[in-house]
N, C-alpha and C positions, 0 to 999 in steps of 0.2 A: 470421278473422285480424284483428288490430288494424290500424287505419289508420296512415298515415305519421306524422301529427302526434302521435298517442299514443305511437308508438315513439320519436319524437324526444324527447318530454318524459320518458318513462321513463328513457331513456339520460342525459338532462340531470340528472335527480334523482340517479341512481346515481353518475354521474361527479363531480358536485359534492360528494356525500357523501365519496367517495374522496379528492377534492382537499383537503377540510377535514381529513380524518384524516391525510393525508400532511404537510400544513403543520403540524398540531398536533404530529406526531412530530418534525419539524424544530425546532420551538420548544423542545423539551426536549433536543435534540441538535444544537446549531448547527453542529458540525463535519461533520455528515452532510448536505452540501448537496444530494445527489441527491434526498432526500425533498422539499426545497423545489422543485426544478426539475420533478420529476414532478407535484407538486401543482399548480403554476402551469400546467403543460401541460394537465392535466385541466380546470382552470378555463377556460382559453381555448377548448379543443376543445369542451367541453360547452356552454358558453354561446354559442359560435358556432353550434353546431347548434340550440340553442334558438331563436336568432333566425331561423334558416332555417325552423324549424317554425312561426314566427309570420308566415309569408308571407301577405300580404293584410290583416294587422292592424297592421303597421308599414310605413313607407315601403320601397319595393322596394330602394332603394340600400342601406339598412341590412340588410334581410333577405337580400340577395344578395351585394353586393360586400363590405360590412363583415363580415357574418356568416361568410362562407366564408374571408375573410382571417384572422379570429380563430381559426377552426377549424384552419386549416393552421399558424398560429403555434404551436398546441399541439404539433405535430410537432417544431418547433425546440426547444422546452423539453424535450420527452422526450429528444431527442438529446443535449441538454446534460446532462440528468440521467444518462443512460446513460454518457456520457463521464466525468462526475463519479464515478459508481460505480466506474469503472475507473481513477480517479485520473488522468485526462488532461484537458487544457484543451479548451474548446469550439472550434468552428471556424465561420468565416463560411459554410461550405457548409451549415450547419444552417438557414440562412435561405432556402435555395432553394425549398422547397415554397410558402410564402406569396408569395415574389417571382414565381414562375411564374404564380400566379393573378393577381397584380396586373398584371404585364406583359401577360398574355393578355387582360385586360379592357380594355386600351387599343385592342384591335382591335374595331371596331363589330360586325362579322359574328359574332364570338364572344360579345361582351357581350349581344347582343340575341336570341340563339338558345338555347333551353333545352337542347337536345341538346349543343350545343357547350360550354355552360357546365358541364354535368354531366361531359362528357368532360375539360374542363380541370381541374375539381376533382379528378376521379379521377387525372389525371396528377400533380397536386400531391401527393395522398395516397400514390400509389404511390411517388413519389420520396421522400416522408417515410419510408415503410416500408423502402425500399431503403437509406436512410441508417442507419436503426436496425439493419437486418440486417448491414450492413458493420461498424458499430461492434461489434456482438455477436460477429461472426466473428473480429475482431482483438483482442478484449478478453482480459484476463488474470484477471478476477474469477471466483470460484466454480469449478465443475468444467467440463471440456470438454463433458460431457453437457448441462448446463444451457445453456451458451452455444450449443451446436448446436441445441437445441430452440427457443431464441429465434430463432436465425437462420432455421430452417425455417419457423416460424410467420410471421415477418415476410416471408420470401420468398414464402410462399403468398399473403399479402395483396397483395404486388406483382403476382403473376400474376392474382389475382382482379380487381384494379383495372384491369389492362390488358384483361382479358376483358370487363369492364363497359364500357370505352371502345369496344371493337369492337362490342358488341351495341347500345349507344346510337347510335353513328354509323350502324349498319345500319338500325335500327328507327325512329330519329328521333322519340322520344316528345316530346310538347309539355308534359307536366306529370308530377309524381311519380306520379299515379294511373295514368298510361300506362306507367310504367317498372317493370314487374313484376320484371324481373331485378334491379333496384336493391333491391327488398324482400328478396329472397333474399341478395343481396350484403351488405346491411346486417346481416342475421342472422348470416351467416358472419363478418363483421368483428367483431361483438360477441362471438361465441364465442371467436374468436382473441384479442381484447382481454382477455377474462376469463382465458383460459388463460395468456397472457403475463404478466398481472398476478400470477397465482398463482406462476408461476416466479420472477418478480422478487421477490415477497414471501419466497419460500424463500431466494433468494440473499441478500437483506438480513438475514434472520434468521440465516443461516449466518455472515455477516460479523459480526454483533453477537456471536454466540457466540464466534467467533475472537477478537474484541477483548476480551471478558471473560476468556477463557482467557489472552490475552497479559498482561492486567493482573495476573492471579494469579501469573504466572511472571516478571514484569519489575519491576526496580527503577525507581520513578517518577522519581528524580532524574537518573540517568545513562542510562536506557534499556537498560542491560545486564540480563541474566538475573539473577534472585535465586537463592537456594539451591535452591528447589524446581525452578525451570526448569533450573538447572545440572545437577542430578541426573538429570532426565529427558533432557536433551540428551546427557549422558554415555552413557546407555544406548543411545540411537539411534546415536551415533557409534561406540561399541564394537561394535554389531551390524552396521554397514554399512561400516566402514573397510576399504579394500583394502590398507592398509599393515600392517606387522608389529608396530609398537610404538605405545604411547601415552605422551605426556608431560604431566604436570600441573605448571603453574606457579602459584605463589602470589606475588602482589605486595603489598607493604606500603609506603604512602607514608611517607617518613622525617619524623619530628618533626611529624606532622600535628596533634596536639593543641596544640602550641605555635602553629601557624598559626591555628587556630580561636580560641585564647585571645587572641592578640595582634592579629589582623587582623579577627576576626569570622567568623561562620558563612557569611556571603554569599561572602567570599573562599574559605573552605573548600569551599563547594559548587561554585564555579567551578573549583577545582583538581580536584575529583572528576570533574566533567563533562569537563574537558579531558583528564584521564588516560584516561577511558573512550573518548573520541573518538580519541585517539592509538592506543590498543590496537585498536579496531575497524578503523581505517584500515590497520593493518599486519597484521591477522589473516589467516592463510592460509585457503585454501578449506575444508579439512577441520579445523575448529577450533570451539571453543565458548568464550565469554567471559561472565563473570558478576561481579557485586559480591557478595561473600560476607560482608561485615561493614562496619563504619564506614568505615575507610580501606583495607580489604583487598579485593583482587580476585583472581580465579583464571581460568585458561584451561586448556583441554584441547586438545592437538594430536595428530592422527594423524601419526606420524613414521616415518621409515625408520631413523634413528639418533639418539642423544642430541644430537648436534651441531645438528640441526634445531631442537630446543626451545631450546637455548642461544643460537643465532643470533637467534631471535625475541625472547628475553628481553633480550638486549643491544641489539638494535635499538630496542625499546620504551624501555629504560632511557636510552639515549643521546638518543633523540628527545625524550623527556619532559623530560630535564634541560636541553635547549635552550630550552624554553618559558619565557616571562616573564609574571608575573601582576602587574597594577597593584594597589597598595594605597594606603591613606591616607598612608603614610610614603614608601615607595619601591618600585619593582618588585622582586619576589622570584622566585627559582627554587626549584623543589621537586624532590627526587630520590626514587627508589624503590629498595627492596631486593627481590631476587627469589630465591625458592627453587624448585628444580626436582627432580622425581622422575620416573623413567622405568620402564617395565615392558613386557615382551612382551604383545602383545594378548591372547593366550589365557589368561594368568594375571592380567590386570589387575583390580584392585579399587579402586574410587574412594576408599573410606575409608582404605585403606592408602596409596594414592598421595598423598592429601592430608596424611596424617600424616608421611610421608617428606619431602614438600615443605616442610612446616612446620619440620621439623628442619633442612633446608637453609637455610630463611629465617633461622632463629635464628643459624646460622653466618655468614650474610652480614651480619647486623646486628652480631654480636659482632666481626667483623673490620673494622668501620668504616662500615657502611651504604653505600648507593649501589653495591651489588655484586650479582653473580649467583653463587649457589652451586648446583652440580649434585650430586645424590646418586644413586648407583646401587650397590646392594648395601650394603656397609658403608663405602663411600668417599664423601667429599664434597670437591669441588674448587671453589675460589672464584676468580672473576675480577672485577677485578684481584686478584692474590694478596697484595699487600703495600701498606701505606700509604706506604711510603717512596719509591715510584717517582716520584711527582709529585703535586702538589696535585690533588685529585679534580676540581675545577672545570676545571683546565687540561687534564686528561686527556680530559674529556668534550667539550671544545671544539676539540680539534686532530684534524684528519682522519687524520694519520699515526698518532696514538695509537689512533684507532678501529680502523685496520687491524691494528695490533699486538694489540689486545685480541681481535679476531675470530680472528686467527691462533692465539692462545693457546687460545681456545675449541676450535678445530679439533684442536689437540694434545691437549687434555683429553678431548675426545670419543673420540678414538682410544684413549686410556688406559682410559676407562670401558668401551669395547667389548672390550678385550683380556681 
């Protein structure tokens, strides 16, 4: 069997190699902060244990107090990394493992007794593993199976650490050579470390794959789905919807080319981003939203009746018309025209629904823009129905007119259902 110092240095070499690899990964993906925190954690933990292994060659204060503090600080960074992986902020509780060691060393009877120091370190390490286990048990990353495995692994290390404390306090060894249980304990900890590292590697690889898939399916400017993502999401919604109908809505921003030409593409991009933000904020639970072209967007809604789709369209249209965009000349408002098609779920076809929604959109534009047209069968009904009622800007800004519009939609929906 290898001696204690050899085991320490083998672990130091392996952990430092892993730390360098993790930090190198972070340098190429700065938004993935968990790689950085995990890497720093391994640096602190490994080099702290390396100093412990140099007992007798360096001052005792460094090889005992400083070394074990650094080793336990590693747990704090691992906890921070695990929280970052779960997209959650860190906590001051993560500092408890090294703080426990530091406070304990202010007690002379503990500081000067090998068995008490070993017990104190194991208490700090067990607390660190307990913190990791709690974070994993409450996390939302990866699968429940992976999270459960991590929780069990770290929970087992908590139990092993407590067992080591009991044995050490009973046998009262005076050096590492006398602490035979500690050697087996160290082997068990390393095995669990390697196993948990493999699981964490799988989790990060799965997340990277998910992010790549999201990039393939997402419009980079607005964060909405692109055409590919839209089509795939439609299939999932059609297969899982508990409702009887689907509604497809096509939105087209009015006079968008003029906005780009007059105010520049930066203003145009802000308009597109704000429209996507408005739609996502109002989107029902069973719905899909995408950017399908330059200034064209689309949504699919699981609905009970056509009125549901029309109400959503008008809510978006009115909410977006209230937005104001600063420009080099003066603030501007932008409107949108909407075309809607509906179909029973069992006969729904995306291409046909989009084609019908496009026809409804042409009708909305032909009747003055800033309108919603609903198409069902061979009938198309537009809201507001005429340009003479009131100036459009006035209609969109008056709450009583909003109510009147929504009431007309309700009447139209009943006609379409007849």
